[in-house]
BAPARO-400072 format. One record per residue: residue in three letters; y, z negated, x of N, C-alpha, C in turn; residue number from 1. Coordinates in pm, 1 decimal, always signed. Example, Ala and Ser with C-alpha at 12.3 -4.5 7.8 and 13.67 -1.06 7.14 Angstrom:
! residues 2
> rest/n.yy/n.zz/n.xx/ca.yy/ca.zz/ca.xx/c.yy/c.zz/c.xx/nr
> ALA/-569.0/-780.0/+1319.0/-450.0/-780.0/+1230.0/-330.0/-780.0/+1320.0/1 $
> SER/-225.0/-708.0/+1285.0/-106.0/-714.0/+1367.0/+3.0/-787.0/+1290.0/2 $
***
This chain:
! residues 144
> rest/n.yy/n.zz/n.xx/ca.yy/ca.zz/ca.xx/c.yy/c.zz/c.xx/nr
> MET/+6426.6/-13883.0/+2511.3/+6456.7/-13800.9/+2630.7/+6567.5/-13868.1/+2699.8/1 $
> GLU/+6548.5/-13862.2/+2842.1/+6641.9/-13927.2/+2924.9/+6780.6/-13874.3/+2923.3/2 $
> ASN/+6877.4/-13936.5/+2945.2/+7014.6/-13890.9/+2946.3/+7045.6/-13831.4/+3091.1/3 $
> LEU/+7096.4/-13703.2/+3107.9/+7101.1/-13646.5/+3236.6/+7248.9/-13669.6/+3293.4/4 $
> ASN/+7333.8/-13751.1/+3211.8/+7477.6/-13764.1/+3253.5/+7493.4/-13885.3/+3347.5/5 $
> GLN/+7379.4/-13969.8/+3363.2/+7373.9/-14088.3/+3439.1/+7392.7/-14058.9/+3592.9/6 $
> GLU/+7440.7/-14141.3/+3665.0/+7443.1/-14133.5/+3822.2/+7303.4/-14102.2/+3870.4/7 $
> THR/+7289.7/-13993.9/+3955.3/+7153.3/-13971.4/+3994.6/+7171.4/-13928.2/+4141.5/8 $
> PRO/+7068.2/-13938.3/+4221.2/+7079.4/-13888.1/+4362.9/+7118.1/-13739.5/+4368.4/9 $
> LYS/+7196.5/-13708.7/+4468.5/+7251.1/-13569.0/+4484.6/+7125.8/-13470.6/+4508.0/10 $
> ASN/+7129.4/-13363.7/+4449.7/+7029.4/-13256.8/+4476.1/+6890.1/-13286.3/+4443.4/11 $
> THR/+6866.4/-13375.1/+4341.7/+6742.6/-13388.8/+4284.9/+6708.5/-13314.5/+4167.7/12 $
> PRO/+6593.4/-13261.9/+4162.5/+6561.6/-13165.0/+4050.5/+6546.1/-13238.9/+3912.8/13 $
> ILE/+6553.0/-13145.6/+3810.0/+6524.9/-13186.9/+3669.4/+6392.4/-13154.7/+3644.7/14 $
> ILE/+6308.7/-13250.1/+3586.0/+6163.7/-13212.6/+3556.7/+6166.9/-13189.5/+3402.2/15 $
> ARG/+6115.7/-13096.7/+3366.3/+6104.1/-13055.6/+3218.5/+5953.1/-13024.7/+3188.3/16 $
> ILE/+5900.1/-13081.1/+3072.9/+5763.3/-13057.4/+3041.9/+5753.4/-12999.8/+2897.7/17 $
> ALA/+5685.6/-12883.3/+2889.5/+5670.0/-12802.5/+2777.4/+5534.2/-12807.7/+2725.4/18 $
> PRO/+5523.2/-12894.2/+2620.3/+5398.0/-12892.7/+2551.8/+5376.6/-12755.5/+2469.7/19 $
> VAL/+5255.5/-12712.6/+2486.9/+5214.8/-12565.4/+2430.3/+5071.3/-12581.4/+2354.3/20 $
> TYR/+5072.5/-12509.8/+2241.4/+4948.3/-12503.8/+2160.7/+4948.2/-12371.8/+2080.6/21 $
> ASN/+4841.8/-12303.9/+2081.7/+4814.7/-12195.0/+1999.8/+4930.8/-12087.9/+2008.6/22 $
> GLY/+4972.8/-12073.6/+2128.6/+5071.5/-11959.3/+2161.9/+5219.6/-12007.4/+2126.6/23 $
> LYS/+5240.8/-12138.3/+2094.0/+5376.7/-12192.7/+2056.1/+5408.2/-12304.9/+2132.0/24 $
> ILE/+5533.5/-12329.7/+2131.7/+5597.3/-12434.0/+2233.9/+5664.6/-12549.2/+2132.1/25 $
> TYR/+5641.4/-12669.9/+2186.3/+5676.5/-12787.2/+2093.5/+5822.2/-12826.4/+2133.4/26 $
> VAL/+5910.1/-12841.2/+2033.6/+6045.9/-12883.1/+2049.6/+6083.1/-12994.3/+1961.7/27 $
> ILE/+6189.1/-13068.2/+1993.9/+6252.5/-13175.3/+1912.6/+6391.8/-13149.5/+1906.9/28 $
> PRO/+6473.6/-13216.3/+1810.3/+6619.0/-13220.0/+1814.7/+6672.0/-13303.9/+1926.7/29 $
> ARG/+6770.6/-13258.3/+1995.8/+6833.6/-13347.4/+2091.7/+6955.7/-13412.1/+2025.1/30 $
> THR/+6958.6/-13541.5/+2034.4/+7079.8/-13605.9/+1968.5/+7198.8/-13592.4/+2031.3/31 $
> ASP/+7201.0/-13561.6/+2160.3/+7325.4/-13547.8/+2247.1/+7398.1/-13411.8/+2226.2/32 $
> SER/+7318.3/-13305.8/+2177.8/+7383.8/-13190.9/+2176.3/+7357.8/-13102.0/+2040.8/33 $
> HIS/+7274.2/-13164.6/+1960.8/+7232.5/-13099.7/+1836.0/+7162.9/-12975.9/+1838.2/34 $
> HIS/+7110.3/-12958.8/+1953.2/+7017.4/-12830.2/+1985.7/+6869.7/-12881.9/+1977.3/35 $
> LEU/+6782.8/-12784.4/+1965.0/+6635.0/-12808.6/+1985.2/+6598.9/-12792.5/+2134.8/36 $
> ASP/+6512.7/-12866.5/+2183.6/+6484.3/-12869.3/+2317.4/+6338.7/-12931.4/+2329.6/37 $
> LEU/+6285.4/-12913.7/+2470.1/+6168.0/-12982.6/+2499.6/+6173.0/-13137.5/+2479.8/38 $
> PRO/+6057.0/-13196.1/+2440.8/+6068.7/-13338.6/+2416.1/+6068.1/-13431.2/+2543.4/39 $
> MET/+6025.6/-13372.4/+2670.2/+6018.7/-13451.8/+2790.1/+6096.5/-13387.7/+2907.6/40 $
> MET/+6209.7/-13458.1/+2942.9/+6287.6/-13406.7/+3050.8/+6357.7/-13533.6/+3115.9/41 $
> GLU/+6370.8/-13525.1/+3241.8/+6445.6/-13634.4/+3323.7/+6486.5/-13577.9/+3455.8/42 $
> GLN/+6586.1/-13641.2/+3511.1/+6626.7/-13614.4/+3632.5/+6518.9/-13691.3/+3737.1/43 $
> ALA/+6485.9/-13609.8/+3846.9/+6385.4/-13668.9/+3925.2/+6445.5/-13762.5/+4011.2/44 $
> ASP/+6377.5/-13861.0/+4087.6/+6426.6/-13936.9/+4172.5/+6380.5/-13906.4/+4320.0/45 $
> CYS/+6319.7/-13780.2/+4324.6/+6267.7/-13723.7/+4457.0/+6286.3/-13565.6/+4454.0/46 $
> HIS/+6278.8/-13505.5/+4566.1/+6287.1/-13368.8/+4565.8/+6165.3/-13289.9/+4594.6/47 $
> PRO/+6084.4/-13312.3/+4690.8/+5974.7/-13237.4/+4715.8/+5872.4/-13214.6/+4605.0/48 $
> ILE/+5813.5/-13094.0/+4591.0/+5730.5/-13058.5/+4472.9/+5620.3/-13152.5/+4460.8/49 $
> LYS/+5563.5/-13193.8/+4573.0/+5445.6/-13287.1/+4561.1/+5475.3/-13421.9/+4484.5/50 $
> LEU/+5598.9/-13474.6/+4519.7/+5636.8/-13590.9/+4450.2/+5674.5/-13559.9/+4303.0/51 $
> SER/+5729.7/-13433.4/+4278.6/+5762.0/-13414.8/+4144.9/+5646.5/-13395.3/+4053.3/52 $
> ASN/+5532.3/-13348.4/+4107.3/+5408.6/-13358.7/+4036.7/+5371.6/-13490.9/+3985.0/53 $
> LYS/+5391.9/-13592.0/+4074.0/+5365.7/-13728.1/+4039.3/+5461.7/-13780.9/+3936.6/54 $
> GLN/+5586.8/-13741.3/+3935.9/+5687.5/-13775.9/+3837.6/+5662.6/-13709.0/+3708.5/55 $
> ALA/+5606.9/-13586.4/+3708.0/+5580.0/-13521.2/+3579.6/+5465.0/-13607.7/+3510.5/56 $
> ARG/+5372.0/-13654.1/+3582.0/+5261.4/-13730.5/+3516.0/+5316.7/-13861.8/+3469.6/57 $
> GLN/+5407.6/-13923.7/+3545.3/+5478.7/-14048.7/+3498.2/+5550.2/-14017.5/+3379.6/58 $
> LEU/+5628.3/-13919.4/+3368.7/+5698.6/-13883.5/+3246.2/+5610.9/-13875.7/+3132.6/59 $
> THR/+5495.8/-13810.4/+3137.4/+5420.3/-13798.5/+3024.9/+5360.1/-13937.6/+2985.0/60 $
> GLN/+5334.9/-14021.8/+3089.1/+5298.3/-14159.4/+3060.8/+5397.3/-14237.1/+2976.9/61 $
> LYS/+5531.3/-14220.7/+3008.3/+5637.3/-14278.3/+2947.2/+5632.9/-14257.6/+2794.4/62 $
> HIS/+5588.3/-14138.0/+2765.8/+5581.0/-14100.5/+2629.1/+5447.8/-14086.9/+2559.1/63 $
> GLU/+5357.4/-14167.7/+2631.8/+5213.9/-14166.3/+2575.5/+5200.2/-14202.8/+2434.9/64 $
> SER/+5288.0/-14285.8/+2371.5/+5271.0/-14315.1/+2235.0/+5292.0/-14201.1/+2139.5/65 $
> PHE/+5348.7/-14087.5/+2192.1/+5371.4/-13969.3/+2120.4/+5265.9/-13862.0/+2149.4/66 $
> LEU/+5182.4/-13893.2/+2266.2/+5082.5/-13799.6/+2310.2/+4938.8/-13837.6/+2290.3/67 $
> HIS/+4858.8/-13754.6/+2257.5/+4728.0/-13787.9/+2229.4/+4625.0/-13681.7/+2301.5/68 $
> THR/+4646.9/-13686.7/+2430.0/+4565.2/-13585.7/+2507.5/+4540.5/-13647.4/+2646.5/69 $
> GLU/+4425.0/-13590.5/+2698.6/+4386.7/-13635.5/+2838.0/+4445.4/-13527.7/+2933.9/70 $
> GLU/+4507.0/-13425.4/+2898.2/+4565.5/-13318.2/+2976.9/+4676.8/-13367.6/+3051.4/71 $
> HIS/+4700.6/-13315.1/+3165.6/+4815.2/-13345.9/+3252.1/+4898.0/-13223.3/+3266.9/72 $
> PRO/+5036.7/-13248.2/+3295.2/+5118.9/-13146.4/+3302.3/+5095.0/-13056.4/+3433.7/73 $
> ARG/+5122.6/-12923.7/+3427.5/+5089.9/-12834.0/+3527.6/+5214.7/-12762.0/+3559.7/74 $
> PHE/+5251.0/-12772.4/+3702.9/+5364.4/-12689.5/+3739.0/+5363.2/-12559.0/+3712.0/75 $
> SER/+5473.4/-12490.4/+3673.7/+5483.3/-12359.5/+3626.2/+5584.5/-12275.8/+3703.3/76 $
> VAL/+5712.8/-12315.7/+3716.1/+5811.8/-12248.2/+3786.1/+5933.9/-12347.0/+3826.0/77 $
> LYS/+6002.6/-12307.3/+3930.9/+6127.7/-12373.4/+3976.7/+6228.4/-12273.3/+3960.5/78 $
> TYR/+6343.8/-12308.5/+3892.0/+6462.0/-12228.4/+3877.8/+6602.7/-12295.1/+3885.1/79 $
> LEU/+6717.5/-12232.5/+3889.7/+6834.4/-12298.8/+3891.9/+6881.1/-12327.3/+3748.5/80 $
> SER/+6932.2/-12448.1/+3732.9/+6968.3/-12490.1/+3607.5/+7085.1/-12401.2/+3536.2/81 $
> PRO/+7077.9/-12379.9/+3406.1/+7175.3/-12294.1/+3354.1/+7305.7/-12386.7/+3307.3/82 $
> VAL/+7290.5/-12518.1/+3332.4/+7389.5/-12616.3/+3309.1/+7475.9/-12649.7/+3437.4/83 $
> LYS/+7402.9/-12688.9/+3525.9/+7459.6/-12714.2/+3661.4/+7406.2/-12628.8/+3761.8/84 $
> LYS/+7473.5/-12519.5/+3804.2/+7413.2/-12417.8/+3877.8/+7348.7/-12471.5/+4019.6/85 $
> GLU/+7397.0/-12571.5/+4068.6/+7339.0/-12626.7/+4204.0/+7204.5/-12702.9/+4178.3/86 $
> GLU/+7178.4/-12744.9/+4060.2/+7056.0/-12823.9/+4028.0/+6941.3/-12736.1/+4011.6/87 $
> GLN/+6815.3/-12775.8/+4072.0/+6695.9/-12698.6/+4045.3/+6619.1/-12778.6/+3934.9/88 $
> VAL/+6542.9/-12688.9/+3858.4/+6464.3/-12727.3/+3744.9/+6328.7/-12703.6/+3773.4/89 $
> TYR/+6239.0/-12796.6/+3759.6/+6086.1/-12779.9/+3786.1/+6032.7/-12786.6/+3646.0/90 $
> LEU/+5981.7/-12677.0/+3587.2/+5921.2/-12665.4/+3469.2/+5770.3/-12677.8/+3470.7/91 $
> TYR/+5727.8/-12764.9/+3389.8/+5577.4/-12789.7/+3381.0/+5537.4/-12759.9/+3231.1/92 $
> ILE/+5398.2/-12722.9/+3224.7/+5341.7/-12689.3/+3100.7/+5230.3/-12789.7/+3064.3/93 $
> LEU/+5228.9/-12852.6/+2944.0/+5137.0/-12949.6/+2912.2/+5054.4/-12884.6/+2792.2/94 $
> PRO/+4934.3/-12825.6/+2831.0/+4853.0/-12757.1/+2736.2/+4779.0/-12863.8/+2635.9/95 $
> LEU/+4790.5/-12830.7/+2505.8/+4738.0/-12924.5/+2404.2/+4618.6/-12845.9/+2341.0/96 $
> THR/+4528.2/-12928.3/+2290.5/+4408.6/-12866.7/+2221.7/+4423.0/-12873.0/+2069.6/97 $
> SER/+4521.7/-12935.4/+2009.7/+4549.1/-12931.3/+1877.4/+4694.4/-12976.0/+1850.8/98 $
> GLU/+4743.0/-12938.7/+1728.0/+4877.1/-12989.1/+1686.8/+4886.9/-13142.3/+1678.2/99 $
> GLU/+4784.2/-13198.7/+1653.8/+4779.5/-13354.0/+1641.0/+4784.1/-13434.8/+1785.2/100 $
> ASP/+4781.4/-13348.8/+1885.5/+4797.7/-13406.4/+2021.9/+4928.8/-13454.1/+2059.2/101 $
> ILE/+5028.7/-13421.5/+1961.8/+5165.8/-13453.2/+1990.8/+5244.0/-13492.8/+1860.3/102 $
> ASN/+5326.7/-13592.7/+1867.1/+5388.3/-13620.3/+1739.0/+5533.6/-13702.6/+1751.5/103 $
> PHE/+5615.6/-13631.0/+1823.6/+5763.0/-13691.1/+1829.6/+5827.6/-13654.4/+1700.9/104 $
> GLU/+5918.1/-13756.4/+1677.3/+5988.9/-13752.6/+1531.2/+6058.4/-13612.8/+1519.2/105 $
> ASP/+6049.5/-13550.1/+1409.2/+6102.9/-13419.4/+1375.5/+6060.9/-13306.3/+1477.3/106 $
> GLY/+5953.6/-13319.5/+1547.7/+5904.3/-13224.8/+1641.4/+5842.2/-13108.9/+1564.5/107 $
> GLN/+5843.2/-12990.1/+1626.3/+5779.7/-12867.9/+1561.6/+5746.1/-12769.2/+1667.3/108 $
> PHE/+5644.3/-12684.8/+1634.0/+5596.3/-12580.8/+1717.9/+5677.0/-12457.2/+1688.5/109 $
> ILE/+5720.3/-12385.1/+1787.4/+5801.0/-12256.7/+1755.2/+5749.8/-12143.9/+1868.8/110 $
> SER/+5772.3/-12024.7/+1832.0/+5734.9/-11921.1/+1923.5/+5864.6/-11886.3/+2018.3/111 $
> ALA/+5825.1/-11817.8/+2125.4/+5941.6/-11762.8/+2208.2/+6037.5/-11682.6/+2136.3/112 $
> ASP/+5980.3/-11598.4/+2043.5/+6064.1/-11510.3/+1959.3/+6153.7/-11582.8/+1880.8/113 $
> GLU/+6126.7/-11691.1/+1825.0/+6214.6/-11772.0/+1739.7/+6332.1/-11814.5/+1831.5/114 $
> ILE/+6310.4/-11852.6/+1951.1/+6405.4/-11892.9/+2053.5/+6506.6/-11782.1/+2067.0/115 $
> ASP/+6438.8/-11665.5/+2105.9/+6524.9/-11548.2/+2142.5/+6611.0/-11502.1/+2010.5/116 $
> GLY/+6545.9/-11508.6/+1900.0/+6608.5/-11464.0/+1773.9/+6737.2/-11562.4/+1714.6/117 $
> ASN/+6730.1/-11682.0/+1760.6/+6820.5/-11780.6/+1713.9/+6877.8/-11871.9/+1840.7/118 $
> GLY/+6905.7/-11813.7/+1931.7/+6961.5/-11887.8/+2057.9/+7048.8/-11998.9/+2036.4/119 $
> HIS/+7132.3/-11987.2/+1944.6/+7231.8/-12101.4/+1914.0/+7176.8/-12229.8/+1872.0/120 $
> LEU/+7050.1/-12234.1/+1815.2/+6985.9/-12352.0/+1775.7/+6923.6/-12416.4/+1891.4/121 $
> TYR/+6907.7/-12359.3/+2015.8/+6828.2/-12415.5/+2122.7/+6918.2/-12448.0/+2243.3/122 $
> SER/+6869.7/-12544.1/+2334.5/+6939.6/-12572.5/+2453.6/+6953.1/-12455.5/+2544.0/123 $
> ASP/+7059.3/-12462.5/+2642.1/+7061.9/-12359.1/+2726.5/+6947.3/-12354.7/+2828.4/124 $
> TYR/+6886.5/-12462.6/+2850.5/+6759.1/-12467.5/+2926.9/+6643.4/-12385.9/+2857.6/125 $
> LEU/+6629.2/-12411.0/+2725.2/+6521.6/-12355.1/+2658.4/+6537.6/-12199.7/+2636.6/126 $
> GLN/+6677.6/-12162.2/+2631.0/+6701.9/-12004.8/+2609.2/+6668.2/-11958.6/+2743.3/127 $
> LYS/+6690.6/-12021.3/+2858.4/+6655.3/-11951.5/+2983.4/+6502.0/-11946.0/+3005.2/128 $
> GLU/+6425.9/-12051.1/+2951.9/+6292.6/-12065.6/+2979.1/+6206.4/-11983.9/+2876.8/129 $
> SER/+6272.0/-11923.4/+2765.8/+6188.1/-11866.5/+2649.8/+6096.4/-11766.3/+2694.3/130 $
> GLY/+6124.9/-11674.2/+2777.6/+6030.0/-11562.0/+2806.8/+5913.3/-11622.5/+2882.9/131 $
> LEU/+5942.4/-11707.7/+2980.9/+5831.6/-11768.0/+3056.4/+5741.1/-11866.7/+2985.3/132 $
> LEU/+5802.7/-11939.0/+2891.1/+5731.7/-12036.8/+2805.1/+5641.7/-11950.6/+2711.3/133 $
> GLY/+5692.5/-11833.3/+2657.7/+5618.3/-11769.6/+2563.2/+5494.1/-11713.4/+2627.4/134 $
> MET/+5511.1/-11661.9/+2758.2/+5398.9/-11609.0/+2835.4/+5295.8/-11728.6/+2868.6/135 $
> ALA/+5348.6/-11839.3/+2907.2/+5262.3/-11944.7/+2935.9/+5183.4/-11995.8/+2831.3/136 $
> ALA/+5259.8/-12006.7/+2711.9/+5195.1/-12054.5/+2580.4/+5075.7/-11956.0/+2542.7/137 $
> GLU/+5099.8/-11829.3/+2566.7/+4997.7/-11728.6/+2522.5/+4875.4/-11742.0/+2617.4/138 $
> LEU/+4905.8/-11768.1/+2743.8/+4797.0/-11766.6/+2850.2/+4716.7/-11896.1/+2823.8/139 $
> TRP/+4785.6/-12007.4/+2798.4/+4703.3/-12132.0/+2765.9/+4616.1/-12122.9/+2634.2/140 $
> ASN/+4681.6/-12036.8/+2541.1/+4613.2/-12027.5/+2415.0/+4483.8/-11944.4/+2447.0/141 $
> ASP/+4474.1/-11842.2/+2528.3/+4360.1/-11775.5/+2563.1/+4278.6/-11867.3/+2659.5/142 $
> TYR/+4327.5/-11936.2/+2739.8/+4242.2/-12025.0/+2828.4/+4164.6/-12133.5/+2747.9/143 $
> LEU/+4232.7/-12202.2/+2653.3/+4165.4/-12317.8/+2584.9/+4078.3/-12264.8/+2471.0/144 $
***
């Protein structure tokens, strides 16, 4: 996962990609905070949503050794960061067709209820996204 503390252009959004399968969200431990969080996240180098879609695809390509799917991330929602209030976050969903489609070290699938019930284990971003991610994971479960 990319370090968000580096110098980045002002007012560029954070792109986050949430892999989902069978109504659950895939998370990994973050070494910088000791919280569980989404495995793919980086500061964008552009602002318009059309360009962030391209960057979301590039972000999944950077992690292709951990991904075994032909699916592409789909834009879900834009919101203000719970960490830096002036930053926008572009949240994408990456629908998976099996648990074997993803294999980051120490990764696991969790439900939105697990995030809500144990907030201290998860990043501020993930806590804010839990309701939306739970709903999106269930929708993709029904769709696939």
